[in-house]
N, CA and C atoms as a LAMMPS dump frame, in Angstrom:
ITEM: TIMESTEP
0
ITEM: NUMBER OF ATOMS
219
ITEM: BOX BOUNDS ff ff ff
-5.0000000000000000e+02 5.0000000000000000e+02
-5.0000000000000000e+02 5.0000000000000000e+02
-5.0000000000000000e+02 5.0000000000000000e+02
ITEM: ATOMS id mol type element x y z
1 1 1 N -108.57 -97.107 438.667
2 1 2 C -107.769 -95.902 438.614
3 1 3 C -107.798 -95.37 437.205
4 2 1 N -107.953 -94.064 437.095
5 2 2 C -107.941 -93.377 435.809
6 2 3 C -106.892 -92.283 435.88
7 3 1 N -106.052 -92.243 434.882
8 3 2 C -105.046 -91.192 434.791
9 3 3 C -105.454 -90.258 433.668
10 4 1 N -105.548 -88.964 433.953
11 4 2 C -105.92 -87.981 432.94
12 4 3 C -104.992 -86.785 433.021
13 5 1 N -104.592 -86.316 431.873
14 5 2 C -103.84 -85.067 431.834
15 5 3 C -104.825 -83.945 431.589
16 6 1 N -104.815 -82.966 432.487
17 6 2 C -105.7 -81.805 432.375
18 6 3 C -104.877 -80.548 432.603
19 7 1 N -105.449 -79.412 432.238
20 7 2 C -104.727 -78.15 432.354
21 7 3 C -105.127 -77.315 433.561
22 8 1 N -106.186 -77.734 434.271
23 8 2 C -106.635 -76.968 435.433
24 8 3 C -107.47 -77.852 436.346
25 9 1 N -107.67 -77.383 437.571
26 9 2 C -108.53 -78.104 438.505
27 9 3 C -109.977 -78.106 438.025
28 10 1 N -110.38 -77.034 437.363
29 10 2 C -111.734 -76.973 436.81
30 10 3 C -111.909 -78.071 435.772
31 11 1 N -110.944 -78.223 434.885
32 11 2 C -111.006 -79.274 433.863
33 11 3 C -111.015 -80.665 434.512
34 12 1 N -110.248 -80.835 435.577
35 12 2 C -110.212 -82.119 436.284
36 12 3 C -111.581 -82.432 436.886
37 13 1 N -112.226 -81.439 437.486
38 13 2 C -113.551 -81.651 438.076
39 13 3 C -114.609 -81.94 437.009
40 14 1 N -114.498 -81.3 435.865
41 14 2 C -115.424 -81.577 434.766
42 14 3 C -115.269 -83.027 434.318
43 15 1 N -114.034 -83.468 434.182
44 15 2 C -113.787 -84.848 433.763
45 15 3 C -114.311 -85.828 434.818
46 16 1 N -114.059 -85.554 436.084
47 16 2 C -114.528 -86.422 437.169
48 16 3 C -116.054 -86.505 437.168
49 17 1 N -116.717 -85.367 437.032
50 17 2 C -118.176 -85.357 437.022
51 17 3 C -118.738 -86.083 435.799
52 18 1 N -118.045 -86.006 434.689
53 18 2 C -118.464 -86.725 433.48
54 18 3 C -118.399 -88.233 433.705
55 19 1 N -117.332 -88.683 434.309
56 19 2 C -117.176 -90.119 434.605
57 19 3 C -118.259 -90.561 435.588
58 20 1 N -118.481 -89.772 436.638
59 20 2 C -119.508 -90.118 437.626
60 20 3 C -120.898 -90.169 437.008
61 21 1 N -121.19 -89.261 436.094
62 21 2 C -122.523 -89.263 435.481
63 21 3 C -122.744 -90.518 434.655
64 22 1 N -121.704 -91.041 434.032
65 22 2 C -121.827 -92.296 433.288
66 22 3 C -122.001 -93.48 434.239
67 23 1 N -121.32 -93.445 435.352
68 23 2 C -121.419 -94.538 436.319
69 23 3 C -122.771 -94.562 437.025
70 24 1 N -123.446 -93.426 437.095
71 24 2 C -124.762 -93.358 437.729
72 24 3 C -125.827 -94.096 436.935
73 25 1 N -125.526 -94.463 435.715
74 25 2 C -126.505 -95.119 434.851
75 25 3 C -126.439 -96.639 434.933
76 26 1 N -125.627 -97.176 435.812
77 26 2 C -125.456 -98.624 435.896
78 26 3 C -126.483 -99.214 436.858
79 27 1 N -127.251 -100.162 436.351
80 27 2 C -128.234 -100.861 437.175
81 27 3 C -128.121 -102.353 436.869
82 28 1 N -128.019 -103.159 437.924
83 28 2 C -127.905 -104.613 437.777
84 28 3 C -129.005 -105.261 438.608
85 29 1 N -129.838 -106.036 437.95
86 29 2 C -130.941 -106.736 438.617
87 29 3 C -131.78 -105.801 439.485
88 30 1 N -132.059 -104.602 438.964
89 30 2 C -132.891 -103.647 439.682
90 30 3 C -132.179 -102.871 440.76
91 31 1 N -130.877 -103.085 440.915
92 31 2 C -130.098 -102.383 441.933
93 31 3 C -129.245 -101.327 441.246
94 32 1 N -129.421 -100.073 441.664
95 32 2 C -128.628 -98.979 441.119
96 32 3 C -127.243 -98.995 441.756
97 33 1 N -126.227 -99.055 440.928
98 33 2 C -124.845 -99.072 441.397
99 33 3 C -124.352 -97.629 441.518
100 34 1 N -123.772 -97.297 442.655
101 34 2 C -123.227 -95.95 442.846
102 34 3 C -121.705 -96.011 442.868
103 35 1 N -121.1 -94.87 442.636
104 35 2 C -119.638 -94.813 442.586
105 35 3 C -119.143 -93.553 443.281
106 36 1 N -117.928 -93.61 443.72
107 36 2 C -117.24 -92.458 444.294
108 36 3 C -115.882 -92.361 443.631
109 37 1 N -115.424 -91.141 443.459
110 37 2 C -114.118 -90.919 442.854
111 37 3 C -113.325 -89.985 443.745
112 38 1 N -112.102 -90.355 444.014
113 38 2 C -111.173 -89.478 444.713
114 38 3 C -110.186 -88.941 443.705
115 39 1 N -109.965 -87.646 443.736
116 39 2 C -109.062 -87.006 442.771
117 39 3 C -107.762 -86.599 443.446
118 40 1 N -106.704 -86.747 442.705
119 40 2 C -105.407 -86.244 443.165
120 40 3 C -104.754 -85.56 441.976
121 41 1 N -104.458 -84.302 442.137
122 41 2 C -103.846 -83.532 441.051
123 41 3 C -102.402 -83.194 441.404
124 42 1 N -101.567 -83.307 440.41
125 42 2 C -100.156 -82.979 440.592
126 42 3 C -99.655 -82.31 439.318
127 43 1 N -98.839 -81.301 439.477
128 43 2 C -98.28 -80.598 438.33
129 43 3 C -97.3 -81.51 437.596
130 44 1 N -97.289 -81.427 436.3
131 44 2 C -96.439 -82.292 435.467
132 44 3 C -94.966 -82.202 435.866
133 45 1 N -94.526 -81.046 436.3
134 45 2 C -93.112 -80.884 436.67
135 45 3 C -92.752 -81.648 437.944
136 46 1 N -93.747 -82.055 438.72
137 46 2 C -93.512 -82.764 439.986
138 46 3 C -93.791 -84.266 439.886
139 47 1 N -94.252 -84.729 438.74
140 47 2 C -94.701 -86.115 438.607
141 47 3 C -93.597 -87.126 438.934
142 48 1 N -92.371 -86.795 438.643
143 48 2 C -91.263 -87.714 438.913
144 48 3 C -90.939 -87.818 440.404
145 49 1 N -91.435 -86.857 441.195
146 49 2 C -91.139 -86.828 442.631
147 49 3 C -92.131 -87.628 443.474
148 50 1 N -93.191 -88.146 442.856
149 50 2 C -94.26 -88.806 443.61
150 50 3 C -94.447 -90.221 443.079
151 51 1 N -94.501 -91.182 443.984
152 51 2 C -94.688 -92.576 443.57
153 51 3 C -96.151 -92.844 443.209
154 52 1 N -96.365 -93.859 442.412
155 52 2 C -97.719 -94.271 442.055
156 52 3 C -98.508 -94.621 443.322
157 53 1 N -97.882 -95.345 444.246
158 53 2 C -98.554 -95.719 445.492
159 53 3 C -99.013 -94.484 446.271
160 54 1 N -98.186 -93.461 446.296
161 54 2 C -98.532 -92.237 446.997
162 54 3 C -99.704 -91.535 446.308
163 55 1 N -99.71 -91.508 444.978
164 55 2 C -100.815 -90.884 444.245
165 55 3 C -102.124 -91.626 444.501
166 56 1 N -102.073 -92.953 444.483
167 56 2 C -103.269 -93.761 444.743
168 56 3 C -103.765 -93.519 446.162
169 57 1 N -102.848 -93.472 447.124
170 57 2 C -103.212 -93.22 448.516
171 57 3 C -103.883 -91.855 448.675
172 58 1 N -103.32 -90.836 448.035
173 58 2 C -103.905 -89.494 448.12
174 58 3 C -105.315 -89.461 447.519
175 59 1 N -105.483 -90.097 446.361
176 59 2 C -106.794 -90.14 445.716
177 59 3 C -107.785 -90.914 446.579
178 60 1 N -107.322 -91.993 447.19
179 60 2 C -108.177 -92.804 448.058
180 60 3 C -108.656 -91.989 449.258
181 61 1 N -107.748 -91.248 449.873
182 61 2 C -108.131 -90.406 451.017
183 61 3 C -109.15 -89.343 450.593
184 62 1 N -108.96 -88.778 449.397
185 62 2 C -109.909 -87.778 448.892
186 62 3 C -111.277 -88.406 448.648
187 63 1 N -111.302 -89.634 448.15
188 63 2 C -112.562 -90.318 447.904
189 63 3 C -113.332 -90.505 449.214
190 64 1 N -112.669 -90.964 450.254
191 64 2 C -113.344 -91.172 451.526
192 64 3 C -113.797 -89.851 452.15
193 65 1 N -113.031 -88.79 451.937
194 65 2 C -113.44 -87.469 452.418
195 65 3 C -114.709 -87.026 451.692
196 66 1 N -114.759 -87.203 450.37
197 66 2 C -115.954 -86.85 449.585
198 66 3 C -117.16 -87.668 450.034
199 67 1 N -116.958 -88.975 450.269
200 67 2 C -118.058 -89.832 450.724
201 67 3 C -118.593 -89.348 452.068
202 68 1 N -117.704 -89.001 452.968
203 68 2 C -118.1 -88.522 454.285
204 68 3 C -118.891 -87.218 454.162
205 69 1 N -118.414 -86.301 453.331
206 69 2 C -119.097 -85.023 453.163
207 69 3 C -120.473 -85.202 452.532
208 70 1 N -120.591 -86.099 451.56
209 70 2 C -121.884 -86.291 450.898
210 70 3 C -122.894 -86.956 451.82
211 71 1 N -122.446 -87.772 452.738
212 71 2 C -123.365 -88.434 453.68
213 71 3 C -123.86 -87.477 454.759
214 72 1 N -123.095 -86.442 455.032
215 72 2 C -123.492 -85.509 456.102
216 72 3 C -124.405 -84.394 455.58
217 73 1 N -124.747 -84.431 454.292
218 73 2 C -125.654 -83.402 453.738
219 73 3 C -127.089 -83.694 454.043
């Protein structure tokens, strides 16, 4: 899990893509390791209203949705 403060969804996507591009470079014993990231964005004024478990669950659901969409391309 990575927590980042950003000012927009565009900035969040740039950060996510930056992390993914670094993870794409991992190779172990000739096997390329792939990664998926699920993002969950919440406005700072609402952060106290949402539990950590709920944020993780939302990000997890987004990750599986992204994986499903990328496989159907």
